[in-house]
N, C-alpha and C positions, 0 to 999 in steps of 0.2 A: 465785504472786501476788507482785507487786513489794513491796519494803519500803515504798515511799511510799504504796501503796494501803492496806497494813495499818496504817501509821501514821495515815493520814487517817481510816480507819474507827475506829481506837482513839480519836482525838480527838473524833469525833462521838459515840461511845459515852460518853466522859467527860462531854461536854456534856449528853447525854440524862440520864445518871444524876444529874449535879449539878442540872439543871433539875427533875427529878422530886423530888429531896430538897427543893429550894426550895419546890415546890408543896405537898408534904406538910407541911412545917414552917411556912412563912410564910403562904402563900395560904389554906390550909384553916383556919389559926388565925384569920386576919382574916375569912374567910367565916363561920366559926362565930359570931364576935362580931356581925357585920353582919346575919346572917339572923334573929337573935332579935327584931328590931324589929317585924315584922309577924306576927300570930298564925297566918295561913294558911301562911306560909312556915316558921314555927317548927316545925310538925308534920313537915315533910320534912327538917329539919336533920340529925337523927341518921342516917337512912338515906343521905342525900346524902353526909355526911362519911365514914361507915363504908365505903360502897361505893366511893367515890372513893379512899380510902386503900388499900383492898384491890386495886383495879384498878391503881393506881400500883405497888403492891408486886409484882403479877404482871409488870408491865412491867420492873421492876428485876431480877427473877429472870431473865427472858428476856435482858436486856442482859448480865448477868453470864455466862450460859451462852454467849452469842455471843462474849464476850471469850475464854472458854475455847476455843471453836472456832477463833477467830483465832490463839490461841497454838498450837493443833495444826496449823493451816495453815502457820504460820511454821516450825515444827519438821519439817513434812513427814509428820506422823502422823495427819492428818485421815481418811485412808482406813483406819481401824482400827475394831475393835468398841468401843473406848473412846468414840468420838464418838457412838454411839447413845444413851448415857445423857444427854448434853447435849442432843441433838436431841429426845429424848423429853420432857425438862423444858421446852424451849422450846415444844413443841407443847402441853403441858399448861398452861403459863403463858398462852398465847394463848387456849386454850379457856376457861380460868378467867376471863380478862379479858373475853371475849365474854359469858359468863354473868353476870358482875358488871355489865357495861354494860346488858345486857337487864334485870337486876334493878333497876338505877337507873331505867330507863324505866318499869318497873312501879311503883316507889315514887313516881315523880313524876306518874304518870297521874291518880290521883284528885284531885278538888278543882279549885280555880281558880288555884292558885299558879303553875302552869306551863302555858303554851299547848299545845294538842294537837300543833301543828306541831313543837315542840321535842321532845316525846315521840317523835314519828315519826322525827325526825332521830337521836335516841339509838338507836332500833331499827335504823336504817340503819347506824349506826356499829357496833353489836353484830354485825350481819350481816357487815360488812367485816372485823371482827376475827376472826370465825369463818372467813371465807375465808382469812385469813392462816394460821390454824391448819391448815386443809386443805392449803394450799400447802406448808407445812413438812412435813406428813405425806407428801405426794407426793415432796418432796425427800429425805425419809428413805428412801423406797423406792429412789430413785436411788442414795443412799449405800450401801444394802445391795448393789445390783448392782455398784457400783464396788469395794466391799470384796471381793466374791466374785471379780470379774475380776482384781483385784490378787493375791489368794491363788492363783488358777489360774495366773497368769503366773509367780509365784514358784515354784510347783510344777513347771511346765514348764521353767523356767530351771534348777532343780536337777536334773531328769532329763536335760536337755541337757548340763549340766556333767559328770554321771556318764558319759554316752556318750562325750564328748570325752576 
């Protein structure tokens, strides 16, 4: 991977992380104050804030792990067993985010505070996040094959060096 690509991805990761912290600190604080005005909406305030904060936290965990994988790419060590831990955490973070998003839809479904179409959209987002977790799981299987192929190539190279 080129240095420019890694640098660009790191800049995007920094923006994502900074934006998520901004949402957690500023936007959710403002939303908590604003939502209390209507009684129907006040009932969903706590689940809305808690599930949103936890969902953003899952995103932040995934972003930090991707940063670690980028560091491994830069060093040329991504095809090692050390990468499995980070990939497992990313998969778990996306799975948790999917469940939290689905939980948000369930929390918002009863009552008249949120239209049914919005709840359906939240369910669709939860499904898309689950799909990302499954894609990362498939990429983990590819990483396993790449690590095994790399280990086999090193073994063959060592045997060839002994013969020569």
